[in-house]
C-alpha positions in Angstrom: 15.9 1.9 0.6 16.7 4.2 3.5 13.4 5.1 5.2 14.4 9.2 4.7 13.8 8.5 0.6 10.2 7.1 1.2 8.5 10.5 1.2 10.1 11.6 -2.3 9.1 8.6 -3.4 5.6 8.8 -2.1 5.3 12.6 -3.5 6.2 11.1 -7.1 3.8 8.2 -7.2 1.1 8.0 -4.7 -2.1 9.5 -4.7 -4.0 9.8 -1.3 -7.3 9.3 -0.2 -9.2 12.3 0.7 -6.3 14.7 0.5 -5.0 17.9 -1.4 -2.0 16.7 -3.1 -0.1 19.5 -4.2 -0.5 20.9 -0.5 0.4 17.7 0.7 3.3 17.1 -1.0 4.6 20.4 -0.4 4.7 19.5 3.4 5.4 15.8 2.8 4.1 12.6 3.8 4.7 11.5 7.3 5.5 7.3 7.2 4.8 5.7 9.8 6.4 2.3 9.8 5.3 0.5 12.9 3.2 -0.2 15.6 2.6 -1.9 19.2 -0.4 -1.6 21.5 -1.8 2.0 21.1 0.8 3.3 19.7 2.4 4.1 16.1 6.0 5.0 15.2 7.1 7.1 12.2 10.2 6.8 10.1 11.9 9.4 12.2 11.3 7.3 15.1 8.6 9.6 16.9 6.0 7.7 19.4 2.6 8.6 18.9 -0.4 7.6 20.9 -3.4 6.7 18.3 -6.0 8.1 19.8 -8.0 7.4 16.8 -7.0 3.7 16.3 -6.0 4.1 12.7 -9.2 5.1 11.5 -11.7 4.1 14.2 -10.6 0.3 13.3 -7.6 -0.9 15.4 -9.9 -2.0 18.3 -7.4 -5.0 19.7 -3.9 -2.4 19.4 -1.2 -3.1 17.1 1.2 -5.8 16.9 -1.0 -8.7 17.8 1.2 -11.8 17.0 -2.0 -14.1 17.5 -3.6 -12.7 14.4 -0.2 -12.6 12.4 0.1 -16.4 13.6 -3.5 -17.1 12.4 -3.3 -15.0 8.9 0.3 -17.3 8.2 -1.4 -20.5 9.4 -4.1 -19.7 6.6 -1.9 -18.7 3.9 0.0 -21.8 4.2 -3.1 -23.8 4.0 -5.3 -21.9 1.3 -4.6 -18.4 0.3 -7.3 -17.7 -1.6 -10.3 -19.7 -2.5 -13.9 -17.8 -3.9 -17.4 -18.1 -2.4 -19.2 -18.5 -6.2 -20.2 -21.8 -7.5 -21.3 -23.2 -4.6 -18.0 -23.6 -2.5 -16.9 -21.8 0.9 -14.1 -22.2 3.2 -13.8 -23.4 6.8 -12.8 -19.2 8.1 -15.3 -17.6 6.2 -18.2 -20.0 7.0 -17.2 -20.0 10.7 -16.8 -16.3 10.8 -20.4 -15.6 9.5 -21.1 -17.7 12.7 -19.2 -16.3 15.0 -20.6 -12.8 13.8 -24.2 -13.8 14.1 -23.6 -14.8 17.6 -23.1 -11.6 18.9 -26.4 -9.7 17.2 -28.8 -10.9 20.2 -30.5 -13.4 17.6 -32.1 -11.9 14.8 -29.0 -10.7 12.6 -28.4 -14.5 11.6 -27.3 -14.4 8.0 -23.6 -12.5 6.9 -22.6 -11.3 3.4 -19.0 -10.6 3.2 -17.8 -7.5 1.4 -14.0 -6.1 1.4 -14.8 -2.8 3.0 -17.5 -0.9 4.8 -17.7 1.1 1.4 -18.6 -2.1 -0.6 -21.2 -3.1 2.3 -23.0 0.0 1.6 -23.6 -0.8 -2.0 -24.4 -4.4 -0.9 -26.9 -3.4 1.7 -28.3 -1.0 -0.8 -29.0 -3.5 -3.4 -30.3 -5.9 -0.6 -32.9 -3.9 0.1 -34.5 -3.1 -3.3 -34.0 -6.8 -4.8 -36.0 -7.5 -1.3 -38.9 -5.2 -2.2 -38.9 -6.3 -5.6 -39.1 -10.1 -4.1 -42.2 -8.8 -1.9 -43.9 -7.3 -4.9 -43.5 -4.0 -4.4 -40.8 -3.2 -6.7 -41.6 0.8 -6.7 -39.9 0.6 -3.2 -37.0 2.3 -3.8 -36.4 5.3 -2.1 -33.8 5.2 0.8 -33.8 8.2 3.2 -30.4 9.0 4.9 -29.2 11.9 6.9 -27.1 15.2 6.3 -23.8 15.1 7.3 -23.8 11.2 7.5 -20.8 9.0 6.1 -21.6 5.6 4.5 -18.0 5.3 2.3 -17.0 6.7 -0.8 -17.8 4.5 -3.5 -20.6 6.1 -6.1 -23.5 4.6 -4.3 -21.4 5.2 -0.3 -21.0 9.1 -1.2 -24.6 9.1 -2.5 -26.1 8.0 0.7 -23.8 9.9 2.8 -24.6 13.4 3.7 -21.4 15.0 3.1 -22.1 18.3 1.1 -18.5 18.7 -0.3 -18.6 14.6 -1.8 -21.6 15.2 -3.5 -20.3 18.7 -4.9 -17.1 17.2 -6.7 -18.9 14.2 -8.3 -22.6 14.8 -8.1 -25.4 12.7 -6.3 -24.8 9.5 -8.2 -27.2 7.4 -7.7 -31.0 8.3 -7.9 -33.9 7.6 -5.6 -31.7 8.9 -2.4 -32.9 11.9 -0.1 -31.6 13.1 3.0 -33.5 14.4 6.1 -31.5 16.5 9.1 -29.5 14.8 11.3 -29.5 14.6 15.4 -26.7 17.2 16.5 -28.4 19.0 19.6 -25.3 21.3 20.3 -25.3 23.3 16.7 -29.1 23.0 15.7 -31.3 22.2 18.8 -31.7 26.0 19.7 -34.0 26.2 23.1 -35.1 23.1 22.5 -33.5 20.4 25.6 -32.0 17.3 24.2 -34.7 15.2 24.9 -37.2 17.3 22.9 -34.5 18.0 20.0 -34.2 13.7 19.4 -38.1 13.9 18.8 -37.9 16.4 16.3 -35.3 15.2 14.5 -36.7 11.9 14.4 -40.3 13.5 13.2 -38.2 14.8 10.2 -37.9 10.9 8.9 -41.7 11.1 9.4 -42.5 14.3 7.7 -40.2 13.3 4.5 -42.2 9.6 4.4 -45.5 11.5 4.8 -44.3 13.8 1.7 -42.7 11.1 -0.8 -45.4 8.2 0.4 -44.2 4.9 2.6 -45.2 2.7 -0.5 -42.1 4.3 -2.3 -39.6 4.3 0.4 -37.5 0.9 1.0 -35.1 1.9 3.9 -33.9 4.4 6.3 -30.2 4.3 6.7 -28.1 6.2 9.9 -24.9 5.5 11.7 -26.0 4.9 15.4 -23.4 7.7 16.3 -22.4 9.9 13.4 -18.5 9.2 13.0 -17.1 11.1 10.3 -19.6 13.6 10.7 -18.3 14.7 14.1 -18.9 11.9 16.6 -22.9 13.6 17.1 -24.2 11.2 19.7 -28.4 11.7 19.3 -30.3 12.3 22.6 -31.7 9.4 24.1 -35.4 9.8 22.6 -34.1 9.7 18.9 -32.9 5.7 17.8 -36.5 4.8 19.6 -38.4 7.0 17.8 -37.0 6.3 14.4 -37.4 2.7 15.1 -41.1 3.2 15.8 -41.3 5.2 12.6 -39.5 2.6 10.5 -41.7 -0.5 11.7 -45.0 1.9 11.6 -44.8 2.4 7.5 -42.8 -0.9 6.8 -39.6 0.6 5.8 -35.7 -1.2 6.4 -33.9 0.0 9.2 -30.4 0.1 8.1 -27.9 0.4 11.2 -24.4 1.5 9.7 -22.1 -0.4 12.6 -18.9 0.0 10.0 -17.6 2.2 13.1 -19.8 1.6 16.1 -19.5 -1.8 15.7 -17.6 -4.8 17.9 -17.1 -3.1 21.0 -16.7 0.7 21.0 -19.7 1.7 22.5 -19.1 -1.0 25.1 -21.6 -3.3 23.5 -21.0 -5.4 20.6 -23.0 -3.2 18.0 -24.5 0.5 18.3 -27.7 -0.2 17.8 -27.6 -2.5 21.1 -26.5 0.3 22.8 -29.6 2.2 21.5 -32.2 -0.5 22.2 -33.1 -1.1 18.4 -33.2 -3.9 16.2 -32.3 -3.1 12.4 -33.0 -5.2 9.4 -29.7 -4.7 8.0 -26.3 -3.5 9.2 -23.4 -3.0 7.6 -19.8 -3.7 9.1 -16.3 -3.5 8.6 -13.0 -1.8 10.5 -13.3 -3.5 13.9 -14.1 -6.9 12.3 -10.6 -7.3 11.7 -9.4 -4.6 13.8 -7.8 -3.2 10.3 -5.6 -6.2 10.0 -6.5 -6.8 6.8 -9.3 -5.6 4.6 -13.0 -7.1 5.2 -16.7 -6.2 5.5 -20.1 -7.6 5.5 -23.6 -6.9 6.0 -25.6 -8.6 8.6 -29.2 -9.6 7.6 -32.2 -9.9 9.6 -34.3 -13.2 9.3 -37.1 -11.5 7.3 -34.7 -10.5 5.2 -32.5 -13.3 4.7 -36.0 -15.7 4.2 -36.9 -13.8 1.2 -33.4 -13.6 -0.4 -33.2 -17.2 0.1 -36.4 -18.8 -1.0 -38.0 -16.1 -3.0 -35.1 -14.1 -4.9 -33.8 -16.9 -6.6 -30.0 -15.8 -8.2 -28.7 -13.0 -6.2 -26.6 -11.5 -9.0 -24.2 -9.4 -6.6 -20.6 -10.0 -5.0 -17.0 -10.0 -5.4 -13.9 -11.9 -5.8 -12.6 -11.5 -2.8 -16.0 -11.8 -1.0 -15.0 -14.0 2.3 -11.7 -14.0 1.7 -10.0 -16.9 3.6 -7.0 -15.1 4.8 -9.4 -12.0 5.7 -11.8 -13.9 7.2 -8.9 -16.0 9.4 -7.4 -12.3 10.6 -11.3 -11.3 11.8 -12.1 -14.9 13.6 -8.5 -14.2 15.5 -9.4 -10.5 16.4 -12.8 -11.5 17.6 -11.6 -14.4 19.6 -9.0 -11.6 21.3 -12.1 -9.3 22.1 -14.0 -11.7 23.6 -11.3 -13.8 25.7 -9.9 -10.5 26.8 -13.7 -9.4 27.4 -12.5 -5.8 25.6 -16.6 -5.5 25.4 -16.8 -5.4 29.1 -13.9 -3.4 29.6 -14.9 -0.6 27.6 -18.6 -0.9 29.1 -17.9 -1.4 32.4 -14.0 -0.1 32.6 -11.9 2.0 30.5 -14.9 3.6 28.8 -16.3 5.0 32.1 -12.4 6.3 33.0 -12.3 7.6 29.5 -15.6 9.8 29.7 -14.7 11.4 32.8 -11.3 12.2 31.9 -12.7 13.6 28.5 -15.5 15.6 30.3 -13.3 17.3 32.6 -11.9 19.2 29.4 -15.2 21.1 29.8 -13.3 23.5 32.1 -11.4 24.9 29.4 -12.5 28.0 28.1 -12.4 26.8 24.6 -14.9 24.0 25.0 -18.2 24.1 24.9 -18.9 20.4 25.2 -17.1 17.1 26.1 -19.4 13.8 25.2 -18.6 9.9 24.9 -20.1 6.5 24.4 -17.5 4.4 25.2 -14.2 4.7 23.7 -16.0 7.0 21.0 -15.7 10.7 22.2 -16.5 14.2 20.4 -15.2 17.8 21.9 -17.3 20.6 20.6 -15.4 23.9 20.9 -17.2 27.1 21.5 -16.6 30.8 20.3 -19.0 31.7 23.3 -20.0 28.8 25.7 -23.1 30.7 26.6 -24.7 30.6 23.5 -23.2 27.7 21.8 -22.0 29.8 19.2 -19.7 28.3 16.6 -16.4 29.7 15.1 -16.6 31.0 11.4 -13.2 29.4 10.6 -14.2 26.3 12.4 -12.3 23.6 9.9 -9.1 25.9 10.3 -9.7 26.0 14.1 -9.9 21.9 14.6 -6.9 21.3 12.1 -4.7 23.8 14.5 -5.3 21.7 17.4 -5.1 18.6 15.6 -1.6 19.7 14.5 -0.5 21.1 17.9 -1.5 17.7 19.2 0.4 15.5 16.6 3.1 17.5 17.4 3.0 16.3 21.0 2.7 12.8 20.2 -0.8 12.4 20.2 -3.4 11.3 17.1 -6.7 13.2 17.2 -9.0 13.4 14.5 -10.7 17.3 13.6 -14.2 17.3 12.0 -14.9 21.5 11.8 -14.3 22.8 15.2 -14.9 19.5 16.7 -12.1 17.2 17.8 -12.8 13.3 17.7 -11.3 10.2 19.9 -11.4 6.9 19.2 -8.4 4.7 20.6 -7.8 1.1 20.8 -10.2 -0.8 23.0 -6.8 -1.6 24.8 -5.9 1.3 25.6 -4.8 1.6 29.5 -5.8 4.6 32.2 -2.5 6.0 31.8 -2.6 6.4 28.2 -5.9 8.1 28.5 -4.5 10.6 30.9 -1.9 11.3 28.2 -4.7 12.0 25.4 -6.2 14.4 28.1 -3.2 16.4 28.7 -2.3 17.1 25.0 -5.7 17.2 24.2 -5.4 20.5 26.9 -2.1 21.6 25.2 -3.7 21.7 22.1 -6.9 23.8 23.3 -5.0 26.1 25.5 -2.7 26.8 22.1 -5.8 27.4 19.9 -7.3 29.9 22.9 -4.0 32.1 22.4 -4.8 32.5 18.8 -8.9 31.8 18.7 -9.7 35.4 17.2 -8.0 34.2 14.0 -10.6 31.6 13.6 -14.1 33.7 14.7 
């Protein structure tokens, strides 16, 4: 099939996620045909630096033959078997051990899923079953955050605080409430970041007082909000959240789907912020996107109840712990370990990226450029002195993203924030290219900024 025909076939048959299909079909789909290192190539042969690692996930880069070979070996030995009825497979069993080995000794149990969204559904059920088994079935409410993202299943969309998702399909799951996000630049007013971090955390305490701790099962938050715009909380925020949950006997859930497996310079995002969650959904970097796989990491106090008090846990998926996906994930984690990619992000390329990314703050359009490890957010501002935002924020971000794409760089836009999340193997020269092209996008937007006020 000629590659030139694929866009037409795509328009005729393929419904894309999170897309306006009428607009996409009119414009035409960009067909990506191969990847190597930190780059992808389209059907016309154009090369792009993937500054977003697919969807936050291709941590070890594209084209790793070691993973291909591991998958091929597993396919030839055992292409599939399930984890039901008292069975397992070597790759799933060893993967559970490998993941637990990087969790500071308190998340020692793993329940496998096929995606981050499924992991969200799974931890929600675990949390409620846990409290039932503890003789407190009234503890069902989950507190999440506005502008948080926890997937697009019914439960994931309900837990997420994305207004447009709720408007389109409703809340979906009862017993879920939302508090504010720790977004200092947009919502901090005259408070210092440290003061605002405490204020944002106090919203959780106030909501607990309103509902009653005896009714609340869990609080969930991403260590750094991803799809919401790479919202990096003030350093005072997470320790206070941790204190509030512990004092009120509420499970703390750290959504590690984006932050896990080295992106922040630690194996998991909660380690960067110094907290210990009770549950932690993971996916994406677990296999670097080579095959679908996710999981929920479970702290000992929760696992002990599931194992010793619940009996049958009526939850699971046909492909939970799929042996081929697990083999891909095992090899991916071996690469991260052997190439010391977590340490590289923490000590080497992460600081280099941070300095280069921060240099964009001298641009007249940029109010703030911040990062942790290889996860960066760049806030555009109509007025840098007052932190005034753009009225047509979504259009402005899309404009900058498209200029960057035309110049060979993939970034993401959330409103008037540009988001970066490159592979952990990115080089210094490639970081320099990212910043150079991002500046080209900002320069172009500066010239037409009045169209977006």
